[in-house]
C-alpha positions as CSV (number, residue, x, y, z in Angstrom):
1,M,-63.3,26.9,26.6
2,I,-61.1,29.2,25.2
3,G,-57.4,29.2,24.2
4,Y,-55.4,32.3,23.5
5,V,-52.6,32.4,21.4
6,V,-50.2,35.3,21.8
7,V,-48.5,36.8,18.7
8,P,-46.1,40.0,19.8
9,G,-44.4,42.5,17.2
10,I,-40.5,42.0,16.9
11,D,-38.2,40.6,19.9
12,G,-41.5,39.7,21.7
13,S,-43.3,41.5,24.3
14,D,-42.0,42.5,27.8
15,D,-42.8,41.9,31.6
16,A,-44.6,45.5,31.1
17,H,-46.4,44.4,27.6
18,W,-50.6,44.0,27.9
19,Q,-49.8,41.2,26.2
20,S,-47.6,39.5,28.7
21,R,-50.0,40.3,31.6
22,W,-53.0,39.1,30.0
23,E,-50.9,35.5,28.9
24,Q,-50.1,35.7,32.9
25,A,-53.5,36.1,33.4
26,W,-54.7,33.3,31.2
27,G,-52.5,30.8,32.5
28,E,-52.3,27.4,30.9
29,R,-55.0,28.4,28.7
30,A,-52.4,30.8,26.8
31,V,-49.5,29.9,24.4
32,R,-47.6,32.5,23.1
33,I,-45.5,32.1,20.0
34,E,-42.1,31.5,19.6
35,P,-40.7,32.1,16.4
36,G,-36.8,31.5,15.5
37,S,-36.6,35.1,13.9
38,W,-37.9,37.5,16.2
39,S,-35.4,39.8,15.1
40,V,-35.0,39.3,12.0
41,P,-38.5,38.1,11.0
42,E,-39.4,35.6,8.5
43,L,-42.8,35.2,7.6
44,D,-43.0,31.5,7.1
45,D,-41.2,31.1,10.4
46,W,-43.7,33.2,12.6
47,V,-46.7,31.5,10.4
48,E,-45.2,27.9,11.6
49,A,-44.9,29.3,15.0
50,I,-48.7,30.3,15.2
51,D,-49.7,26.9,13.8
52,R,-47.0,25.3,16.3
53,G,-48.7,27.7,18.9
54,V,-52.3,26.6,18.5
55,G,-50.9,23.0,18.5
56,L,-49.9,23.4,21.9
57,L,-53.2,24.5,23.3
58,D,-54.9,22.5,26.0
59,P,-57.2,19.8,23.7
60,R,-60.3,20.8,25.6
61,V,-59.7,23.8,23.7
62,D,-62.7,24.6,21.6
63,D,-62.2,28.1,20.8
64,I,-59.4,29.8,19.2
65,V,-58.6,33.6,20.0
66,L,-55.4,34.6,18.7
67,V,-54.0,38.5,20.0
68,A,-51.6,40.1,17.8
69,H,-49.4,43.5,18.5
70,S,-47.6,45.1,15.8
71,L,-45.7,42.9,13.4
72,G,-47.7,39.6,14.5
73,C,-50.9,41.2,13.1
74,W,-49.3,40.8,9.7
75,A,-48.4,37.0,10.8
76,V,-51.8,36.2,12.0
77,V,-53.4,37.6,9.1
78,E,-51.4,35.4,6.7
79,W,-51.9,32.0,9.1
80,L,-56.0,32.7,8.9
81,A,-55.8,33.0,5.6
82,T,-53.8,29.6,5.1
83,T,-55.7,27.3,8.3
84,T,-58.5,25.4,8.2
85,R,-58.9,25.0,11.8
86,R,-62.1,26.4,13.2
87,P,-63.3,28.4,14.9
88,L,-61.0,31.0,15.2
89,R,-61.2,34.8,16.2
90,A,-58.2,37.8,16.8
91,L,-57.9,40.8,18.2
92,L,-55.2,43.0,16.0
93,V,-53.4,45.5,17.8
94,A,-51.2,48.5,16.4
95,P,-50.4,46.6,13.1
96,P,-47.9,48.3,11.1
97,D,-48.2,50.3,7.8
98,P,-46.3,47.8,5.3
99,S,-46.0,50.7,2.9
100,G,-44.3,52.9,5.6
101,S,-40.3,53.3,5.8
102,A,-40.5,51.7,9.4
103,F,-42.0,48.3,8.6
104,R,-39.7,48.2,5.6
105,S,-36.3,48.8,7.7
106,V,-37.2,46.1,10.0
107,V,-39.0,42.9,7.9
108,T,-37.6,40.9,5.6
109,A,-38.3,40.7,1.7
110,S,-40.7,37.7,2.9
111,F,-42.8,40.4,4.4
112,L,-42.8,42.8,2.3
113,G,-45.9,43.1,-0.3
114,M,-48.2,41.8,1.9
115,S,-51.5,43.4,1.2
116,A,-55.0,43.4,3.2
117,R,-57.7,40.9,2.1
118,P,-61.0,39.7,3.3
119,L,-60.3,37.4,6.6
120,P,-62.4,34.1,7.1
121,S,-62.6,35.1,11.0
122,A,-63.9,37.3,13.2
123,T,-61.4,40.3,13.9
124,V,-61.3,43.3,15.8
125,L,-58.7,45.7,14.9
126,V,-57.7,48.4,17.2
127,A,-55.4,51.3,16.5
128,S,-54.4,54.5,18.1
129,V,-54.8,57.8,16.5
130,D,-50.6,58.9,17.3
131,D,-49.2,55.3,16.4
132,P,-45.8,56.6,14.8
133,F,-46.0,53.4,12.6
134,C,-49.0,53.2,10.9
135,A,-51.4,56.3,10.8
136,V,-54.6,56.2,12.2
137,D,-56.9,56.2,8.3
138,V,-54.0,53.5,7.2
139,A,-55.4,51.2,10.2
140,R,-59.0,52.1,9.6
141,E,-58.7,51.1,5.7
142,L,-56.8,47.8,6.7
143,G,-59.7,47.0,9.1
144,R,-62.2,47.7,6.6
145,R,-60.1,45.4,3.7
146,W,-59.9,42.7,6.6
147,G,-63.3,43.1,7.6
148,S,-62.4,43.9,10.8
149,A,-64.2,45.8,13.3
150,F,-62.1,48.8,14.1
151,E,-61.6,50.7,17.0
152,A,-59.3,54.1,17.5
153,I,-57.8,54.6,20.7
154,P,-56.8,58.3,21.7
155,A,-53.2,58.9,22.4
156,G,-52.0,55.4,22.7
157,G,-48.9,55.7,20.8
158,H,-47.8,52.1,19.4
159,L,-50.0,50.6,22.2
160,N,-47.0,48.7,23.9
161,S,-44.8,48.7,26.7
162,A,-44.1,52.3,26.5
163,S,-47.3,53.7,26.5
164,G,-47.6,52.8,30.1
165,L,-51.2,50.9,29.3
166,G,-50.3,48.3,32.3
167,D,-53.6,45.6,31.8
168,W,-54.9,48.0,29.2
169,P,-58.6,47.8,30.2
170,R,-59.6,49.5,26.7
171,G,-58.2,46.2,25.0
172,K,-59.8,44.0,27.4
173,E,-63.1,45.2,26.4
174,A,-62.2,45.0,23.1
175,L,-61.3,41.7,23.6
176,A,-64.5,40.7,25.3
177,R,-66.7,42.5,22.4
178,L,-64.4,40.2,19.8
179,I,-65.5,36.9,21.9
180,G,-69.3,37.6,22.2
181,R,-69.2,38.1,18.2
């Protein structure tokens, strides 16, 4: 059985966000992380929240998929680099550019200085060609460094609620490809 750990970005994902819709559809097979530092993100807090979330999954889960958006991608990357849990997969959607001014203006020092390195798990990175928080070429390079399959979405913005994606069928297709890897 597959279990899903939903890892939103700063301040979480509202009810209209594709992550919230997917989580609702997955029911008991899904857990959303709950860091104490939603608005002023601390990396260790977010990584620990992911670990707690994984621990809350149904004991029958034998395959874990992390579904991350925005800053949550960087927390997942850090968690994947330190965990021994397997098997794992991660869908990384719209990671922000860690060298961008928007990133530096909202995170604490704990997130600064992060760099992309090969990940020990199968991952798919989905980015929009017009994401205001990460140029598509930067996202493509992050994917290359992480060893992620890369998918570009035309004109999707930050791939969040404001993008009007609803249940986001294209994202579900990327998730299905990840699970099939």
